[in-house]
C-alpha positions in Angstrom: -156.6 -57.9 6.3 -156.7 -56.9 10.4 -152.9 -56.7 10.3 -152.7 -54.8 6.7 -155.4 -52.4 8.4 -153.5 -51.9 11.5 -150.5 -50.8 9.6 -152.3 -48.7 7.5 -153.6 -46.8 10.5 -150.1 -46.6 12.0 -148.2 -44.9 9.2 -151.6 -42.6 8.9 -151.6 -41.5 12.6 -147.4 -41.5 12.5 -147.5 -39.0 9.2 -150.3 -36.9 10.7 -148.1 -36.3 14.3 -144.8 -35.7 12.1 -146.8 -33.3 9.8 -148.2 -31.6 12.9 -144.6 -31.4 14.5 -143.0 -29.6 11.2 -146.3 -27.4 11.4 -145.7 -26.5 15.2 -141.8 -26.1 14.2 -142.9 -23.9 11.9 -145.1 -21.5 14.1 -142.4 -21.3 16.8 -139.6 -19.8 14.4 -142.3 -17.5 13.5 -142.6 -16.8 16.9 -138.9 -16.1 17.5 -138.7 -14.1 14.1 -141.6 -11.7 15.8 -139.7 -11.3 18.9 -142.0 -13.7 21.1 -139.5 -16.2 22.3 -141.8 -17.5 25.3 -144.5 -18.5 23.1 -141.8 -20.4 20.7 -140.6 -21.5 24.2 -143.6 -23.4 24.9 -143.7 -25.2 21.6 -140.4 -26.4 22.0 -141.0 -27.6 25.4 -144.3 -29.7 24.3 -142.3 -30.8 21.5 -139.3 -31.6 23.9 -141.9 -33.6 25.8 -143.3 -35.5 23.3 -140.1 -36.5 21.3 -137.5 -35.5 24.1 -133.9 -36.0 22.4 -135.2 -34.9 19.3 -135.6 -31.1 20.1 -133.1 -30.9 22.7 -130.9 -28.5 21.2 -133.7 -26.0 20.0 -135.5 -26.2 23.3 -132.0 -25.6 25.3 -131.1 -23.1 23.5 -134.5 -21.1 23.6 -134.0 -21.4 27.5 -130.7 -19.6 27.4 -132.0 -17.4 25.0 -134.4 -16.5 27.7 -131.9 -16.6 30.4 -133.9 -19.4 32.1 -130.4 -20.9 33.3 -131.8 -23.2 36.1 -134.2 -24.9 33.3 -131.4 -25.4 31.2 -129.3 -26.6 33.5 -131.9 -29.2 35.0 -132.6 -31.0 31.4 -128.9 -31.2 30.6 -128.2 -32.8 34.0 -130.3 -35.6 33.3 -129.5 -36.4 29.5 -125.5 -36.3 30.7 -127.0 -39.3 33.0 -128.8 -41.0 30.6 -125.8 -40.6 28.0 -122.5 -40.6 29.9 -120.8 -41.4 26.7 -122.2 -38.6 24.6 -120.2 -35.7 25.2 -122.1 -33.0 23.6 -124.3 -32.7 26.4 -121.3 -31.9 28.4 -120.4 -29.4 26.3 -123.7 -27.9 26.7 -123.6 -27.7 30.3 -120.7 -25.3 29.6 -121.8 -23.2 27.2 -124.7 -22.6 30.2 -122.5 -22.1 32.8 -120.1 -19.6 30.2 -123.5 -17.9 29.7 -124.6 -17.9 33.3 -121.2 -16.0 33.8 -120.0 -19.1 36.0 -116.7 -19.7 34.0 -114.4 -22.0 36.7 -117.5 -24.5 36.2 -117.8 -24.3 32.6 -113.7 -24.7 32.5 -113.5 -27.6 34.8 -116.1 -29.6 32.3 -113.8 -28.8 29.8 -111.0 -29.7 31.7 -112.4 -33.0 32.4 -113.3 -34.0 28.6 -109.7 -33.5 27.9 -108.2 -35.6 30.9 -110.4 -38.6 29.9 -109.6 -37.9 26.1 -108.7 -41.3 24.7 -105.8 -42.1 22.4 -107.9 -42.3 19.6 -107.7 -40.3 16.9 -111.2 -40.4 15.6 -112.5 -40.2 18.9 -109.8 -36.8 19.6 -111.0 -35.6 16.0 -115.1 -36.3 16.9 -114.7 -34.2 20.2 -112.5 -31.1 18.7 -115.7 -31.1 16.0 -118.2 -30.7 18.7 -116.1 -28.5 20.2 -116.2 -26.3 17.4 -119.7 -26.5 16.3 -120.8 -24.6 19.5 -118.2 -21.7 18.6 -115.5 -23.0 21.2 -112.5 -22.5 19.1 -109.9 -22.3 22.4 -111.3 -25.8 23.4 -111.1 -27.5 20.3 -107.2 -26.3 20.1 -106.5 -27.7 23.3 -108.0 -31.0 21.9 -106.2 -31.1 19.1 -103.3 -30.5 21.3 -103.7 -32.9 24.0 -104.4 -35.2 21.2 -101.0 -35.3 19.9 -99.5 -36.2 23.1 -101.5 -38.5 23.8 -100.7 -40.0 20.0 -97.3 -38.7 20.6 -97.3 -37.5 17.1 -96.5 -33.8 16.9 -97.5 -33.6 13.2 -101.3 -34.8 14.1 -103.8 -32.6 13.2 -101.8 -30.1 11.3 -104.6 -29.1 8.8 -107.2 -28.6 11.6 -105.0 -26.3 13.7 -104.0 -24.5 10.9 -107.8 -24.1 9.8 -108.5 -22.8 13.7 -106.1 -20.7 13.9 -106.4 -19.2 11.1 -109.8 -18.5 11.6 -109.3 -17.2 15.0 -106.2 -15.2 13.3 -104.3 -16.3 15.9 -100.4 -15.1 13.9 -98.1 -16.4 15.9 -99.5 -19.8 16.5 -100.9 -20.0 12.4 -96.9 -19.4 11.9 -95.5 -21.5 14.3 -97.5 -24.3 13.0 -96.9 -23.1 9.3 -92.8 -23.3 9.6 -93.1 -26.9 11.5 -95.5 -28.2 8.9 -93.5 -26.8 5.6 -90.1 -28.5 6.0 -91.6 -32.2 4.9 -94.3 -30.5 3.1 -92.4 -27.4 1.0 -95.0 -27.6 -2.2 -97.2 -25.7 0.5 -95.6 -22.9 0.8 -97.5 -20.6 -1.6 -100.8 -21.9 0.8 -98.7 -20.6 3.7 -97.4 -17.5 2.0 -101.4 -17.0 1.5 -102.4 -17.6 4.6 -99.8 -15.1 6.1 -100.9 -12.3 4.0 -104.3 -12.7 4.7 -103.6 -12.5 8.9 -101.3 -10.4 9.1 -101.3 -6.6 9.5 -98.3 -4.9 9.6 -94.8 -4.9 9.8 -94.8 -5.8 13.2 -96.2 -9.2 12.3 -93.9 -9.7 9.6 -90.8 -8.9 11.6 -92.3 -11.7 14.2 -92.4 -14.2 10.8 -88.4 -13.0 10.2 -87.0 -13.5 13.6 -89.0 -17.1 13.8 -87.5 -17.7 10.7 -84.3 -16.8 11.5 -83.9 -18.8 14.6 -84.8 -21.9 12.6 -82.0 -21.0 10.0 -79.2 -20.9 12.8 -80.8 -24.1 14.0 -81.2 -25.5 10.4 -79.0 -23.9 8.1 -80.0 -26.8 5.4 -83.6 -26.0 5.1 -84.0 -24.0 2.5 -87.7 -23.3 2.8 -87.0 -21.4 5.2 -84.7 -19.2 3.4 -87.4 -19.2 1.0 -89.8 -17.8 3.0 -87.4 -15.2 5.0 -87.2 -13.8 0.8 -90.8 -13.7 0.9 -91.1 -12.0 3.8 -88.5 -9.3 2.6 -90.5 -9.0 -0.5 -93.6 -8.1 1.5 -91.8 -5.1 3.3 -90.7 -4.4 0.2 -86.8 -4.6 1.5 -85.7 -5.6 -2.1 -82.4 -5.2 -1.3 -82.3 -7.7 1.7 -84.5 -10.2 -0.4 -82.2 -10.1 -3.1 -79.0 -10.9 -0.5 -81.0 -13.7 0.8 -82.0 -15.1 -2.4 -78.2 -15.1 -4.0 -76.9 -16.7 -0.8 -79.1 -19.4 -1.3 -78.5 -19.8 -5.0 -74.7 -20.0 -4.4 -75.3 -22.2 -1.4 -77.1 -24.7 -3.9 -75.2 -24.2 -7.0 -78.0 -23.9 -9.2 -78.6 -22.3 -12.6 -80.4 -18.9 -11.0 -83.6 -19.7 -11.9 -85.1 -18.5 -8.4 -82.9 -15.0 -8.8 -84.5 -15.1 -12.8 -87.9 -15.6 -11.7 -87.8 -12.7 -8.6 -86.0 -9.7 -10.7 -89.6 -10.2 -12.3 -91.0 -9.4 -9.2 -88.5 -6.6 -8.4 -89.5 -5.0 -12.2 -92.8 -5.3 -11.6 -92.0 -3.3 -7.9 -90.4 -0.8 -10.1 -87.1 -2.2 -7.9 -84.6 -1.5 -10.9 -81.3 -1.8 -9.4 -81.9 -5.0 -7.3 -83.4 -6.7 -10.6 -79.7 -5.4 -12.6 -78.0 -6.9 -9.9 -80.0 -10.4 -10.1 -79.1 -10.5 -13.8 -75.7 -10.0 -13.2 -75.5 -12.7 -11.2 -76.9 -15.0 -13.6 -74.5 -13.5 -16.4 -71.6 -14.0 -14.1 -72.2 -17.9 -14.0 -71.2 -17.9 -17.8 -72.0 -18.4 -21.1 -72.9 -21.8 -20.9 -75.4 -21.6 -18.6 -79.0 -21.7 -19.8 -80.2 -18.4 -18.9 -77.3 -16.4 -19.9 -78.7 -14.9 -23.0 -82.5 -14.3 -21.4 -80.5 -12.5 -18.7 -78.6 -10.4 -21.1 -81.7 -9.4 -22.9 -83.3 -8.7 -19.9 -80.4 -7.0 -18.0 -80.5 -4.4 -21.2 -84.5 -4.4 -20.9 -84.5 -3.5 -17.1 -81.8 -0.5 -17.7 -84.3 0.8 -20.0 -87.1 0.4 -18.1 -84.8 2.6 -15.3 -83.4 5.1 -17.3 -87.0 6.1 -19.3 -89.0 6.3 -16.0 -87.4 8.7 -14.3 -85.6 11.8 -15.5 -83.0 11.1 -18.4 -80.2 12.6 -20.6 -79.7 11.8 -23.9 -76.1 10.3 -23.4 -78.4 7.5 -21.1 -80.8 6.9 -24.0 -77.1 6.3 -26.3 -75.7 4.3 -23.7 -79.0 2.2 -24.2 -78.6 2.0 -27.7 -74.9 0.8 -27.5 -75.7 -2.1 -25.1 -78.7 -3.1 -27.8 -76.4 -2.9 -30.6 -73.4 -4.7 -28.9 -76.0 -7.6 -27.5 -76.7 -8.0 -30.7 -73.2 -7.9 -32.2 -72.8 -10.5 -29.7 -75.3 -13.0 -30.3 -76.8 -12.4 -34.0 -79.7 -10.9 -35.3 -82.1 -14.2 -35.6 -85.2 -15.5 -33.9 -83.6 -15.8 -30.0 -82.8 -12.2 -30.1 -85.7 -10.5 -32.1 -87.2 -9.5 -29.1 -84.1 -7.3 -28.1 -84.4 -5.9 -31.9 -88.2 -5.1 -31.0 -87.0 -3.1 -27.7 -83.8 -1.2 -29.6 -86.3 -0.6 -32.2 -89.0 1.2 -30.4 -86.0 3.1 -28.4 -85.0 4.6 -31.5 -88.6 4.9 -32.8 -89.6 6.7 -29.6 -86.8 8.0 -27.3 -84.6 8.5 -30.1 -86.3 9.3 -32.8 -84.3 8.1 -35.5 -87.0 6.6 -37.4 -85.6 5.6 -40.3 -83.4 3.4 -38.3 -86.1 2.1 -36.3 -88.2 0.7 -39.4 -85.2 -0.7 -40.7 -84.8 -2.8 -37.7 -88.1 -3.9 -37.2 -88.5 -4.9 -41.5 -85.3 -7.0 -40.4 -87.1 -8.6 -37.6 -90.0 -9.4 -40.0 -88.0 -11.5 -42.3 -86.6 -13.8 -40.2 -87.2 -17.3 -40.1 -88.9 -19.3 -36.9 -89.8 -16.7 -35.0 -92.6 -17.0 -32.6 -96.2 -15.8 -34.2 -97.2 -13.6 -31.4 -94.1 -11.9 -31.6 -94.1 -11.6 -35.3 -97.1 -10.2 -34.9 -96.5 -7.8 -31.9 -93.5 -6.7 -34.1 -95.9 -6.2 -37.4 -97.9 -4.1 -35.1 -95.1 -1.5 -33.7 -93.3 -1.3 -37.5 -96.7 -0.6 -38.5 -96.8 2.4 -35.9 -93.4 3.7 -36.8 -94.7 3.8 -40.8 -97.4 6.0 -39.7 -94.6 8.7 -37.7 -92.5 8.3 -41.3 -96.0 9.2 -42.9 -96.7 6.2 -44.9 -100.3 5.5 -43.4 -101.1 3.0 -46.5 -98.1 1.0 -45.8 -99.2 1.2 -42.0 -102.9 -0.1 -42.4 -101.3 -3.2 -44.4 -99.8 -4.4 -41.5 -102.3 -3.7 -38.8 -104.8 -5.6 -41.4 -102.3 -8.5 -41.9 -102.4 -9.1 -38.0 -106.3 -8.7 -37.6 -106.5 -11.1 -40.5 -103.8 -13.8 -38.4 -105.3 -13.2 -35.1 -109.1 -12.8 -35.6 -111.2 -12.5 -32.3 -108.0 -12.6 -30.1 -106.5 -9.4 -27.9 -103.4 -8.8 -30.4 -105.9 -9.1 -33.5 -108.2 -6.7 -31.9 -105.3 -4.5 -30.8 -104.6 -4.6 -34.5 -108.1 -3.5 -35.5 -107.9 -0.2 -32.9 -104.5 0.8 -34.0 -106.0 0.9 -37.7 -109.1 2.8 -35.7 -106.5 5.4 -34.6 -104.5 6.0 -37.9 -107.9 6.7 -39.0 -108.4 9.1 -36.2 -105.2 10.8 -36.5 -105.7 11.3 -40.2 -108.6 12.9 -40.1 -111.2 10.0 -41.6 -113.5 10.2 -38.4 -116.1 8.5 -40.6 -114.1 5.1 -41.0 -112.6 5.2 -37.0 -116.2 5.5 -35.6 -117.1 2.1 -37.7 -113.9 0.2 -36.0 -114.2 1.7 -32.9 -117.9 1.0 -32.8 -117.2 -2.7 -32.9 -114.2 -2.5 -30.6 -116.3 -1.1 -27.5 -117.4 -4.7 -26.7 -113.8 -6.2 -27.5 -112.7 -9.1 -25.2 -109.8 -7.2 -24.1 -111.3 -4.9 -21.3 -108.4 -2.1 -21.9 -108.9 -2.2 -25.8 -112.8 -1.8 -25.2 -112.1 0.6 -22.9 -109.8 2.9 -24.8 -112.3 2.1 -28.1 -115.0 3.4 -26.2 -113.2 7.1 -24.7 -112.1 7.5 -28.5 -115.3 7.1 -29.6 -116.8 9.4 -27.7 -114.6 12.1 -28.2 -115.3 12.0 -31.8 -119.0 12.1 -31.9 -118.9 14.6 -29.0 -116.8 16.6 -30.8 -118.5 16.2 -34.5 -122.1 16.9 -32.9 -120.3 20.1 -31.5 -119.0 20.9 -35.0 -119.7 19.1 -37.8 -116.6 19.7 -39.6 -114.2 18.7 -37.6 -111.7 21.2 -38.1 -111.0 21.7 -34.4 -110.7 18.1 -33.4 -108.5 17.0 -36.8 -106.1 19.7 -35.1 -106.6 18.1 -31.6 -105.5 14.2 -33.6 -102.7 15.7 -34.6 -101.7 16.8 -31.1 -102.5 13.2 -30.1 -100.3 11.9 -32.6 -97.5 14.3 -31.5 -98.2 13.0 -27.7 -98.1 9.1 -29.3 -94.3 10.0 -31.1 -93.4 11.3 -27.8 -93.1 15.2 -29.2 -94.4 16.7 -26.1 -93.0 20.2 -27.2 -95.0 19.6 -30.3 -98.0 18.5 -28.9 -98.2 21.2 -26.7 -97.9 23.9 -29.4 -100.8 22.1 -31.5 -103.0 22.2 -28.0 -102.0 26.0 -27.4 -103.5 27.1 -31.0 -106.8 25.2 -31.1 -108.1 27.7 -28.8 -106.8 30.7 -30.6 -108.3 29.0 -33.9 -111.7 27.7 -32.9 -112.3 29.9 -30.0 -116.0 28.3 -29.3 -114.9 24.7 -29.7 -115.7 21.7 -27.4 -112.4 20.7 -26.7 -111.4 22.3 -23.4 -111.5 18.8 -21.2 -110.1 17.0 -24.0 -107.3 19.3 -24.2 -106.7 19.9 -20.1 -106.4 15.8 -20.3 -103.9 15.8 -23.0 -101.8 17.9 -21.3 -101.9 16.1 -17.8 -100.9 13.1 -19.7 -97.9 14.8 -21.3 -97.0 15.7 -17.6 -97.8 12.5 -16.0 -95.8 11.1 -19.1 -92.6 13.3 -17.7 -93.0 12.7 -14.7 -94.1 15.9 -13.5 -97.2 14.7 -10.9 -97.5 17.9 -9.4 -98.0 20.1 -12.1 -100.5 17.3 -13.5 -102.4 17.2 -10.2 -104.3 20.9 -10.8 -105.3 20.4 -14.8 -106.9 16.9 -13.4 -108.6 18.8 -10.1 -110.1 21.3 -13.3 -111.3 18.6 -15.2 -112.9 17.5 -12.3 -114.7 20.7 -11.2 -115.2 22.5 -14.6 -116.4 19.4 -16.7 -117.2 17.4 -13.7 -120.4 15.0 -16.5 -117.8 15.2 -19.2 -116.2 12.4 -20.8 -112.8 13.1 -19.0 -114.3 13.3 -15.2 -114.4 9.9 -14.1 -110.9 9.2 -15.9 -109.2 12.4 -14.0 -110.9 11.3 -10.0 -108.8 8.3 -10.9 -106.1 9.5 -12.0 -105.6 11.8 -9.3 -106.5 8.9 -6.7 -103.6 7.0 -8.4 -101.2 9.8 -8.4 -102.0 10.7 -5.0 -101.5 7.1 -3.8 -98.8 6.2 -5.8 -96.5 9.1 -6.4 -97.5 11.5 -3.9 -97.7 9.2 -1.1 -100.9 10.9 0.3 -103.1 7.5 0.7 -106.0 9.7 2.5 -106.0 11.9 -0.2 -106.3 9.0 -2.5 -109.1 7.4 -0.5 -111.2 10.2 -1.0 -110.7 10.2 -4.6 -111.4 6.6 -5.0 -114.5 6.5 -2.8 -115.6 9.7 -5.2 -115.7 7.3 -8.5 -117.8 4.8 -5.9 -120.3 7.6 -5.0 -120.3 10.1 -8.1 -119.5 7.6 -10.9 -120.8 4.3 -10.3 -121.4 3.5 -14.2 -117.6 4.0 -14.4 -115.2 2.2 -16.2 -112.9 2.4 -13.1 -115.5 1.6 -10.5 -114.5 -2.0 -9.7 -110.5 -1.1 -9.3 -111.5 2.0 -7.4 -113.7 0.0 -5.1 -110.9 -2.7 -4.3 -108.0 0.4 -4.1 -110.7 1.8 -1.9 -111.2 -0.7 0.7 -107.0 -1.6 0.8 -106.6 2.0 1.6 -109.5 1.8 4.2 -107.9 -1.2 5.8 -110.4 -4.2 4.9 -108.7 -7.5 5.0 -110.2 -10.2 2.8 -111.1 -13.7 4.9 -108.3 -16.0 4.9 -109.4 -18.9 2.6 
């Protein structure tokens, strides 16, 4: 019984002691937070003397904060003598000397640790980890480098060194480490590319990578990972011609089926490098009809020529040449499910560029009758056919097709697109009440793009019907909008210019300016669009299109007029003046990139 009583007393006293120490620790932290480090030190000193080593770390760090180097040195030396094999105290002593400004003594301690390092992978990792935890990255790296020598293994500690070089943003060492690592681990190439893009800061860094790769390719020309990485490097520098040349050389050497070139062409198209994409597709086609990518490349070649022509200034004969290319392809391969995508492209070219509405309608009607066509492609073709029915003054047929797609693809992006096209058709034809009902549902669509467009159109209708309940001016504006959709800019401008004359007190001033701006942008006349957009911002800063105009100005200055400084001011204006804008996240991202912000290496 007496023994049990003794145990209870011991537990009670020990628990009380721990509780008291916890309270004192909280009090010390409060003193530090209040800017009273001396009072905190007195508590830590008391706890250290009571329980010695458990409170060493907080005690010595408080001494260092108060620049009491002699005291910190004294207690650390005692612990080094007491625990000669525990390197944390030696590392702390080096840290004390460093803060004192005595770098030679600190380096001597660290160098002794490196010299006495055993050829044991676990101990090497543990010591490097202790240096890392004490924020001494350079010596953590030295430990791993010495460890490689001791273990006689140049591939040891690769992951650890890569992470340390990324943390330190040591571009040269990170590059060399990855280039040594990748030949045996090619699946990590995407990780390497992401790491490089995070730490590289400009052309000089990519040139350093290029030089390193060319040296290694010259030394080991059979190592394809370096050639792949060199292609990526050229892409980052937007040297698309060199990227393609490098990729073509590798493809010829490997005598492959051109898959890598096909994927590369998609990157070229995304960067509007149409000439390089065309050359890439022509290379795949030259490999012969028996290759699996022959037909897809034939189709994509014409599509890329389409993009090249229609993205710039073009002549009628350019469009006629494209039409001939599509028809030649359909003659060669027939009109079937494999060429349905090309038929859809040809129909859109005929409808919106050549204005051959009957030919386009017939072609898409043929597509919808094909068997074995993919459901999503069939739905896309039905939506496009509905648009052509609308332009051909057949709204009933158009709404039937839109409704079919909506029914076949409920609660999906393509189904919501069908609902939106139905709503726009109602708007074009002046049925604003029905259009509003559909748009009110779509403003919370899962597709952000459709939700944004639906909300803008809904606000356009609501604002103008509030100003004129008859909607007469809005109906005229909707007719102009339909002509813009049909890519008849001259007719659209004629109608837009007539609205003010027929309805002098209309509320469509900013809407008309926005429509004219979009026509000019469609025609690639960016310099002429800028004054109209600026006028919207200046004269209608609180109206529907103000934030759109600001963002469009930023985009034009950044990507079309190559004036990054001005672009940055417009993106910042979205952030400061229009925090509720739908463009806020994209504007913030672009502003940070233009400001030169770097994402953390992951």
